[in-house]
N, C-alpha and C positions, 0 to 999 in steps of 0.2 A: 137353150132349155138346160135347166140345172137338175141333177139328180143326186141324192144322197143313198148310197147303198150301204147296209149294214151287215155284218157277219159275226158269228161267234157265240150266239146264244145256245142255250141247251138246258139239260137237266144234270144238277150236281147235288151231291150230298153236303148237308151243313157242314161248314168248316172247310169246304173246298174252294177252288179258283176258277174263274172264268175270265177271259179276255174278249172285250167287245171291240170291233173295228168298224170305222165308217169312212168311205171314200166319196168325196165330192167330185162331180165331174160336170163338164159343160163350159159355156162361155163365161167363165168366172174371172173377175178382175181382182177382187179382194174379198177375204172371209174373215169376219171378226165379230163376236167370238164363235167358238165351236163348243159344242157341249152335249151332254147326255141328260135326258128326262126319262121317268119312268111312270108307268100307270098301273096300278093293281087293280083288280076286280072291285068295282063298287067305290073306288077312291078317285080323286082328281089326280091329273097329272102333276108330278112335281120334278123340280130340278134336282139333279143328282150331282152334276159337276160341270164346270165350264172352263174354259181356258181361252186366253187372248192371244193373239199373234205374237205378243211379247213374252208369253209363258206365264202371266198371272193366273192363278187358279182359284176357284171358289167351289166349296163342298158343301152338300147337305150334311148337317151335324151328325146324322146317325151313320154315315159312311166314312167320316174322317178317320184316318188311320188305317182303313181297310181297303180304300180304293185309291187309285192314282190314274189322273188323266194326263194324256200327253198328245201332242200333235206334230205333224210334219208339214211345215208351211210350204215346202216345194212340192210335195205330193197332195196336198189338200187332204190329208187324213187326220182323223182323231181316234184315239183308242182309250178305252177304260179297262185298266186292270182291276179285278175285283178280288179280293182275297177274304178269307174267314167269312164266307157268306152264311148268311142266316135265312131261316124261313121267310122272315119278313122282307127279304130282298126279293121275293118272287114278284114279278111284274113283267110287263112288255116295256122294253127299253127303247127309246126312240133318240136317234141322233138329231141334233139340231145345228144349224148354222145360219148366221146372218151374212148374206152375200150380196155383193154389188157385181152386176154383170157388166160386161163391156158395153151393152146397149143401153144402159140406165144409169142415172146418176143418183139413184135411191138405193137404200139397203132393204132387202126383203129377207123375212125368216123362211127357211126351208126345213122340211122334215123328211126323215127316212121312213121306211114302211113299217118299222118296229121289228124287234127280234124278242122272242120269249126267253125269259130266264126264269127257270124253276128250280128252287132250292128245297130238296126233301129233308125233313128232320128225323 
């Protein structure tokens, strides 16, 4: 069984910073990619940032220059450093990872439980 556990959300003032972390555990053979999505009230879930095992990154245009995604391939963790936060960044942030387990030859998407980020203006 695979689990993604997130941490690091909270309440911050506009202009502040937060760091989100996610750890994947279980019978994991390989993970690629890992990333973060977010969902604001009344809106669809959107991709914030992803990172491959080789370190290639992709960002939502509105967070470019303000957010940095990183991962530790040995620890199966991914982090999102968010700076210069804006009220519109308020959302539930979800960790996502495409994982192949030791008992399967296929890749499956896994999600964390979500962590709330609230930016007050």
